[in-house]
C-alpha positions in Angstrom: -125.6 -167.2 56.1 -126.1 -165.9 52.6 -124.8 -162.3 52.5 -126.1 -159.5 50.2 -123.5 -159.3 47.4 -122.4 -162.9 47.7 -122.3 -165.1 44.6 -123.5 -168.6 43.8 -119.9 -169.7 44.0 -119.7 -168.2 47.5 -122.8 -170.1 48.6 -121.6 -173.4 47.1 -118.3 -173.0 48.9 -120.1 -172.5 52.2 -122.3 -175.6 51.5 -119.3 -177.7 50.4 -117.3 -176.8 53.4 -120.0 -177.8 55.9 -119.9 -181.5 56.9 -123.6 -181.5 57.9 -124.6 -181.4 54.3 -124.8 -184.3 51.8 -122.9 -183.2 48.8 -125.4 -183.4 45.9 -125.9 -180.0 44.3 -128.6 -181.1 41.8 -128.1 -177.8 40.0 -129.8 -178.9 36.8 -132.9 -179.9 38.7 -133.3 -176.5 40.5 -135.6 -174.2 38.5 -134.6 -170.5 38.8 -137.5 -168.0 39.5 -136.5 -166.0 36.5 -135.7 -168.3 33.5 -132.5 -167.3 31.7 -130.4 -168.6 28.8 -127.7 -169.8 31.2 -130.2 -171.6 33.6 -128.2 -169.7 36.2 -129.2 -169.4 39.9 -126.9 -166.3 40.2 -128.7 -163.5 41.9 -131.6 -165.8 42.9 -130.4 -167.1 46.2 -132.0 -165.1 49.0 -129.5 -163.2 51.2 -130.6 -164.3 54.7 -129.7 -166.6 57.5 -130.7 -170.2 56.9 -130.9 -173.2 59.2 -130.9 -176.8 57.8 -131.2 -180.2 59.4 -128.1 -182.4 59.3 -128.3 -184.6 56.2 -129.9 -182.0 54.0 -128.4 -182.2 50.5 -126.7 -179.1 49.1 -129.2 -179.2 46.3 -132.1 -179.0 48.8 -130.4 -176.1 50.5 -130.0 -174.2 47.3 -133.7 -175.0 46.3 -134.8 -173.5 49.7 -132.7 -170.4 49.0 -134.4 -170.0 45.6 -137.8 -170.5 47.2 -137.0 -167.8 49.8 -135.9 -165.5 47.1 -139.2 -166.0 45.3 -141.0 -165.1 48.5 -138.9 -162.0 49.2 -139.2 -160.4 45.8 -143.0 -160.7 45.8 -143.0 -157.5 47.9 -140.9 -155.6 45.3 -143.1 -155.9 42.2 -140.0 -156.8 40.1 -142.2 -159.2 38.3 -144.0 -156.3 36.6 -140.8 -155.0 35.1 -139.8 -151.4 34.7 -140.3 -149.5 31.5 -138.8 -151.7 28.8 -136.7 -153.8 31.2 -137.8 -157.3 32.0 -137.6 -158.7 35.5 -134.4 -160.7 34.9 -132.7 -157.6 33.5 -133.8 -155.6 36.6 -132.3 -158.4 38.8 -129.0 -157.9 36.9 -129.2 -154.2 37.5 -129.9 -154.8 41.2 -126.9 -157.1 41.4 -124.7 -154.3 40.0 -126.1 -151.8 42.5 -125.4 -154.1 45.4 -121.7 -154.2 44.6 -121.1 -150.7 43.1 -123.1 -148.3 45.4 -124.0 -147.6 49.0 -127.6 -148.3 49.9 -128.3 -144.6 50.1 -127.2 -144.2 46.5 -128.9 -147.2 44.9 -131.5 -145.2 43.1 -129.0 -142.6 41.8 -126.6 -145.3 40.6 -129.5 -147.1 38.9 -130.3 -143.9 37.0 -126.6 -143.8 35.7 -127.0 -147.3 34.5 -130.3 -146.6 32.7 -128.9 -143.4 31.2 -125.9 -145.2 29.8 -128.0 -148.1 28.4 -130.4 -145.6 26.8 -127.6 -144.0 24.7 -125.6 -147.2 24.0 -122.7 -146.2 26.2 -120.8 -149.1 27.8 -121.4 -149.4 31.5 -117.7 -149.7 32.2 -118.2 -151.1 35.7 -115.2 -152.6 37.4 -117.4 -155.0 39.3 -118.4 -157.0 36.2 -114.8 -157.4 35.1 -113.8 -158.4 38.6 -116.6 -161.0 38.6 -115.4 -162.5 35.4 -111.8 -162.5 36.4 -112.2 -163.7 40.0 -110.8 -160.4 41.2 -113.7 -159.4 43.5 -112.8 -157.1 46.4 -109.8 -155.4 44.7 -109.6 -151.7 44.3 -109.3 -150.4 40.8 -108.7 -152.3 37.7 -105.7 -152.6 35.5 -105.8 -151.6 31.8 -105.1 -155.2 30.9 -108.1 -156.4 32.9 -110.5 -154.1 30.9 -109.5 -156.1 27.8 -110.5 -159.5 29.2 -112.5 -161.3 26.5 -115.7 -162.0 28.5 -119.4 -161.2 28.0 -119.2 -159.7 31.6 -116.6 -157.2 30.4 -118.7 -154.0 30.3 -115.7 -152.0 29.0 -115.8 -154.1 25.8 -119.5 -154.8 25.5 -122.5 -152.5 25.7 -125.6 -153.5 27.5 -126.0 -155.5 30.7 -123.9 -158.6 31.6 -125.6 -161.9 30.8 -126.4 -162.8 34.4 -126.5 -161.0 37.8 -123.0 -160.7 39.4 -124.3 -161.1 43.0 -127.3 -161.9 45.2 -128.9 -158.5 45.7 -130.8 -157.4 48.7 -134.5 -156.3 48.5 -133.2 -152.8 48.9 -131.0 -153.0 45.8 -133.9 -154.5 43.8 -136.0 -151.5 45.0 -133.3 -149.2 43.8 -133.4 -150.8 40.4 -137.1 -150.4 40.2 -137.2 -146.8 41.5 -134.3 -144.9 39.9 -133.8 -141.3 40.8 -134.4 -138.5 38.3 -131.1 -137.1 36.9 -128.9 -136.8 33.8 -125.8 -138.4 35.4 -123.6 -140.6 33.3 -120.8 -141.0 35.8 -120.4 -141.9 39.5 -117.5 -142.7 41.7 -117.0 -143.3 45.4 -114.1 -141.0 46.2 -113.9 -142.3 49.7 -116.1 -144.5 51.9 -119.7 -143.1 52.0 -118.8 -140.3 49.6 -120.2 -141.2 46.2 -120.5 -138.4 43.6 -122.6 -138.2 40.5 -122.1 -136.0 37.4 -122.8 -135.9 33.6 -119.5 -134.1 33.1 -116.5 -136.3 32.0 -114.0 -133.7 33.1 -115.5 -133.5 36.5 -115.5 -137.2 36.8 -111.8 -137.3 35.9 -111.1 -134.8 38.7 -112.9 -137.2 41.1 -110.8 -140.1 39.8 -107.7 -138.2 40.8 -109.2 -137.6 44.2 -110.2 -141.3 44.5 -106.6 -142.4 43.7 -105.2 -139.9 46.3 -107.6 -141.3 48.9 -106.7 -144.9 48.1 -103.0 -144.1 48.5 -103.8 -142.4 51.8 -105.4 -145.6 53.1 -108.9 -144.2 53.3 -110.4 -147.4 51.8 -108.7 -149.8 54.3 
């Protein structure tokens, strides 16, 4: 079962832990739907329930997941791009939305990302640093973590990370393709299912204080 928000590493761990598979990843032989400089399958493994015959190789399973991804995205029109953004860049955006926002807020969070990219403002997303540092699932980020020398560190580097950071759902891809209208530059989930958007840094800072209060109170457990 490939979950939305899972990574290629998560999927490989599942496959390697199942005795019914022959261990032969064949990663170099699997062609991603969207070519990329890293020849990465990240973000291109369809989030869905799969069933394979005993004796299937792990590489065959991965190839089937990529094929299913190709089938699923055909309904989204991601292949046409959005404004100046190419399909692979949109897949990266969708992977960020999958981790950073509730489904109801995908289109608004997408607008924040595009607004920041447009003015050359770093995305400063905890999720990309957590991906690079193997810290996924943790709340917050230490100051030291924001200085990790990685191309995925969106505190240090402007623009998008080099690959997706998760396997996004069709809903997240749709959010990347259909951003809401707004001038927001900041968003934060102050408590579960309460995500707020603003273009005011001072307002955002007030919400950060509220977020920290709610974390301390156990609202995110």
